[in-house]
MDAnalysis code that builds the backbone (N, CA, C; Angstrom):
import MDAnalysis as mda
import numpy as np

u = mda.Universe.empty(279, n_residues=93, atom_resindex=np.repeat(np.arange(93), 3), trajectory=True)
u.add_TopologyAttr("name", ["N", "CA", "C"] * 93)
u.add_TopologyAttr("resid", np.arange(1, 94))
u.add_TopologyAttr("resname", ["MET", "PRO", "PHE", "LYS", "ARG", "LEU", "LEU", "VAL", "ILE", "VAL", "PHE", "ALA", "VAL", "ALA", "GLY", "ILE", "LEU", "LEU", "VAL", "PRO", "LEU", "VAL", "ALA", "MET", "GLN", "PHE", "THR", "ARG", "GLU", "ILE", "HIS", "TRP", "THR", "ALA", "ALA", "ASP", "PHE", "ALA", "VAL", "ALA", "ALA", "VAL", "LEU", "LEU", "LEU", "ALA", "ALA", "GLY", "LEU", "SER", "PHE", "GLU", "PHE", "LEU", "SER", "ARG", "ARG", "SER", "THR", "PRO", "ARG", "GLY", "ARG", "VAL", "PHE", "VAL", "GLY", "ILE", "THR", "VAL", "GLY", "VAL", "VAL", "LEU", "ALA", "VAL", "VAL", "TRP", "LEU", "GLU", "LEU", "ALA", "VAL", "GLY", "ILE", "PHE", "GLY", "SER", "PRO", "TRP", "ALA", "GLY", "SER"])
u.atoms.positions = np.array([
    [82.438, 150.227, 56.909],
    [83.693, 149.790, 57.033],
    [84.555, 150.266, 58.166],
    [84.131, 151.232, 58.940],
    [84.909, 151.705, 60.209],
    [84.192, 150.908, 60.941],
    [83.206, 150.613, 61.068],
    [82.461, 149.435, 62.390],
    [83.342, 148.149, 62.098],
    [83.760, 147.624, 61.020],
    [84.356, 146.418, 60.825],
    [85.740, 146.497, 61.432],
    [86.310, 147.728, 61.431],
    [87.749, 147.762, 61.705],
    [87.625, 147.882, 63.393],
    [86.359, 148.715, 63.967],
    [86.509, 148.483, 65.341],
    [86.449, 146.901, 66.018],
    [85.514, 146.114, 65.293],
    [85.615, 145.070, 65.764],
    [86.698, 144.474, 65.348],
    [87.244, 144.405, 64.708],
    [88.784, 143.701, 64.523],
    [89.649, 144.210, 65.961],
    [89.868, 145.344, 65.935],
    [90.402, 145.908, 67.119],
    [89.812, 145.053, 68.613],
    [88.825, 145.075, 68.608],
    [87.921, 144.568, 69.871],
    [88.275, 143.143, 69.805],
    [88.222, 142.382, 68.992],
    [88.557, 140.779, 68.922],
    [90.041, 140.661, 69.225],
    [90.839, 141.541, 68.524],
    [92.247, 141.369, 68.447],
    [92.612, 141.512, 70.331],
    [92.255, 142.565, 70.888],
    [92.007, 142.773, 71.958],
    [91.898, 141.570, 72.993],
    [90.775, 141.092, 72.735],
    [90.314, 140.154, 73.439],
    [90.895, 138.570, 73.310],
    [91.630, 138.660, 71.917],
    [92.425, 137.228, 71.771],
    [93.809, 137.508, 72.514],
    [94.208, 138.797, 72.609],
    [95.762, 139.037, 73.232],
    [95.396, 138.598, 74.722],
    [94.172, 138.938, 75.143],
    [94.150, 138.947, 76.594],
    [93.684, 137.574, 77.165],
    [93.035, 136.594, 76.039],
    [93.120, 135.374, 76.279],
    [94.335, 134.522, 76.524],
    [95.419, 135.000, 76.008],
    [96.703, 134.517, 76.328],
    [96.909, 134.445, 78.175],
    [96.879, 135.492, 78.592],
    [97.443, 135.185, 80.232],
    [96.264, 134.361, 80.851],
    [95.304, 134.785, 80.525],
    [93.864, 134.093, 80.951],
    [94.038, 132.455, 80.818],
    [94.430, 131.672, 79.347],
    [94.647, 130.540, 79.549],
    [96.063, 130.306, 80.064],
    [96.880, 131.084, 80.276],
    [98.249, 130.506, 81.082],
    [98.249, 130.675, 82.514],
    [96.925, 131.263, 82.928],
    [97.151, 130.977, 84.200],
    [96.308, 129.777, 84.873],
    [95.738, 128.949, 83.830],
    [95.286, 127.694, 83.892],
    [96.206, 126.705, 84.099],
    [97.301, 126.945, 83.643],
    [98.612, 125.740, 83.421],
    [99.730, 126.376, 84.475],
    [100.003, 127.210, 84.910],
    [101.063, 127.708, 85.768],
    [100.526, 128.659, 86.914],
    [101.659, 128.568, 87.793],
    [101.271, 129.694, 89.118],
    [101.870, 130.610, 89.058],
    [102.877, 130.673, 88.212],
    [103.839, 131.639, 87.818],
    [103.167, 133.108, 87.344],
    [102.000, 132.641, 86.778],
    [101.056, 134.052, 86.316],
    [99.924, 134.015, 86.817],
    [99.838, 135.297, 87.459],
    [98.632, 135.433, 88.402],
    [98.188, 137.024, 88.392],
    [97.051, 137.095, 87.310],
    [96.352, 138.479, 86.923],
    [95.091, 138.527, 87.649],
    [95.096, 139.739, 88.225],
    [93.523, 140.336, 89.015],
    [92.550, 140.415, 87.871],
    [91.499, 141.129, 88.130],
    [90.524, 141.537, 87.182],
    [90.996, 143.062, 86.864],
    [91.639, 143.585, 87.726],
    [92.238, 144.847, 87.791],
    [93.499, 145.170, 86.561],
    [94.350, 143.848, 86.835],
    [95.419, 143.710, 85.464],
    [94.842, 143.455, 84.507],
    [93.548, 142.633, 83.909],
    [93.015, 142.769, 82.923],
    [92.223, 143.712, 82.553],
    [91.784, 144.726, 83.125],
    [90.886, 146.012, 83.006],
    [91.941, 146.820, 82.128],
    [93.413, 146.941, 83.065],
    [94.392, 148.244, 82.536],
    [94.922, 147.484, 81.334],
    [94.937, 145.977, 80.930],
    [95.592, 145.587, 79.903],
    [94.709, 145.842, 78.746],
    [93.238, 145.704, 79.097],
    [92.499, 146.143, 77.943],
    [92.379, 147.518, 77.843],
    [92.090, 148.401, 78.398],
    [92.469, 149.642, 78.690],
    [93.329, 150.300, 77.317],
    [94.782, 149.885, 77.887],
    [96.226, 149.937, 77.290],
    [95.934, 149.586, 75.636],
    [95.622, 148.154, 75.464],
    [95.129, 147.550, 74.077],
    [94.405, 148.559, 73.334],
    [93.176, 148.684, 73.912],
    [92.221, 149.462, 72.978],
    [92.672, 150.886, 72.746],
    [93.015, 151.469, 73.708],
    [93.507, 152.837, 73.353],
    [94.928, 152.865, 72.106],
    [95.680, 151.756, 72.188],
    [96.651, 151.837, 71.093],
    [96.158, 151.649, 69.801],
    [95.117, 150.393, 70.012],
    [94.540, 150.391, 68.699],
    [93.582, 151.243, 68.020],
    [92.853, 152.089, 68.952],
    [92.030, 152.947, 68.530],
    [92.787, 154.295, 67.992],
    [93.887, 154.528, 68.848],
    [94.868, 155.508, 68.508],
    [95.501, 155.430, 66.942],
    [95.891, 153.710, 66.645],
    [96.389, 153.686, 65.737],
    [95.314, 153.983, 64.487],
    [94.184, 153.263, 64.665],
    [93.035, 153.615, 63.780],
    [93.023, 155.056, 63.361],
    [92.675, 155.639, 64.244],
    [92.549, 157.353, 64.048],
    [93.354, 158.114, 63.488],
    [94.634, 157.666, 63.795],
    [95.936, 158.639, 63.264],
    [96.340, 157.861, 62.069],
    [95.773, 156.683, 61.775],
    [96.730, 156.056, 60.300],
    [95.746, 156.365, 59.343],
    [94.331, 156.774, 59.431],
    [93.264, 157.257, 58.498],
    [93.801, 158.274, 57.838],
    [94.482, 159.112, 58.859],
    [94.718, 160.559, 57.946],
    [95.920, 160.868, 57.843],
    [96.737, 159.679, 57.452],
    [98.139, 159.658, 57.001],
    [98.199, 159.041, 55.533],
    [99.854, 159.090, 55.222],
    [100.205, 158.287, 53.898],
    [100.580, 157.038, 54.339],
    [100.596, 156.177, 53.358],
    [101.323, 154.797, 53.615],
    [102.698, 154.876, 54.530],
    [103.358, 155.581, 54.209],
    [104.509, 155.830, 54.894],
    [104.178, 156.415, 56.545],
    [103.356, 157.102, 56.403],
    [102.777, 157.768, 57.476],
    [102.431, 156.938, 58.484],
    [101.914, 155.796, 58.014],
    [101.142, 154.795, 58.883],
    [102.501, 153.951, 59.500],
    [103.530, 153.433, 59.081],
    [104.527, 152.914, 59.327],
    [104.745, 153.521, 60.901],
    [105.211, 154.991, 60.396],
    [105.557, 156.021, 61.660],
    [104.481, 155.704, 62.787],
    [103.125, 155.967, 62.681],
    [102.523, 156.000, 63.401],
    [102.451, 154.510, 64.115],
    [102.304, 153.267, 63.414],
    [102.516, 152.298, 63.979],
    [103.704, 151.999, 65.154],
    [104.469, 152.620, 64.524],
    [105.938, 152.364, 65.537],
    [105.677, 153.252, 66.777],
    [105.282, 154.737, 66.534],
    [105.127, 155.457, 67.389],
    [104.116, 154.878, 68.489],
    [103.067, 154.325, 68.174],
    [101.956, 153.752, 69.101],
    [102.552, 152.557, 69.564],
    [103.241, 151.464, 68.861],
    [103.705, 150.250, 69.540],
    [104.633, 150.649, 70.825],
    [105.559, 151.713, 70.408],
    [106.998, 152.143, 71.184],
    [106.191, 152.514, 72.572],
    [105.068, 153.482, 72.537],
    [104.365, 154.004, 73.526],
    [103.804, 153.094, 74.340],
    [103.111, 152.061, 73.969],
    [102.588, 151.008, 74.421],
    [103.272, 150.283, 75.194],
    [104.455, 149.728, 74.622],
    [105.716, 148.994, 75.356],
    [106.143, 149.682, 76.425],
    [106.341, 151.180, 76.333],
    [106.690, 151.801, 77.372],
    [105.950, 151.754, 78.547],
    [104.667, 152.194, 78.644],
    [103.745, 152.436, 79.511],
    [103.399, 150.678, 80.000],
    [103.361, 149.736, 79.414],
    [103.254, 148.457, 79.737],
    [104.504, 148.098, 80.481],
    [105.628, 148.215, 80.144],
    [106.581, 147.998, 80.894],
    [106.868, 148.657, 82.291],
    [106.333, 150.204, 82.238],
    [106.410, 150.645, 83.381],
    [105.451, 150.200, 84.367],
    [104.131, 150.015, 83.940],
    [103.129, 149.212, 84.919],
    [103.776, 148.067, 85.414],
    [104.246, 147.015, 84.359],
    [104.741, 145.716, 85.039],
    [105.833, 145.560, 85.981],
    [107.111, 146.631, 85.462],
    [108.270, 146.246, 86.363],
    [109.045, 147.776, 86.694],
    [107.992, 148.812, 86.584],
    [108.750, 150.100, 87.006],
    [110.139, 150.387, 86.248],
    [110.210, 150.502, 84.855],
    [111.529, 151.153, 84.581],
    [112.197, 152.497, 84.717],
    [110.777, 153.300, 84.874],
    [111.124, 154.662, 85.738],
    [110.942, 155.155, 86.986],
    [110.666, 153.739, 87.736],
    [110.417, 154.140, 89.166],
    [109.435, 155.175, 89.596],
    [108.069, 155.442, 88.883],
    [107.077, 156.250, 89.172],
    [106.049, 155.511, 90.157],
    [105.311, 156.324, 90.826],
    [104.441, 155.807, 91.773],
    [103.344, 154.749, 91.597],
    [103.057, 154.812, 90.458],
    [102.225, 153.326, 89.885],
    [102.904, 152.138, 89.367],
    [104.304, 152.134, 89.351],
    [105.062, 151.206, 88.914],
    [104.782, 149.895, 89.529],
    [104.956, 148.742, 88.880],
    [104.768, 147.331, 89.592],
    [106.034, 146.858, 89.830],
    [106.151, 145.783, 90.639],
    [107.306, 145.196, 90.964],
    [107.948, 144.299, 90.469],
])
């Protein structure tokens, strides 16, 4: 059963990454490099695997908290890398 969940996470990440890949074929406003795809893949895999690991050890109510927490952390890191909401050295422009 855990192997199936890992496959679901990997395929979900691949599906999410297909969105900008396909969008790049239709517009010049989206331009991701291989490094952008690699960073996004690592972030999404880390979030998915973190949720899976932490939710196994929690109650159903705790899973909601874990999901919200992982989602917020993912969003904050993604936003920081994309537009630099905190002005860190690795922030995007």
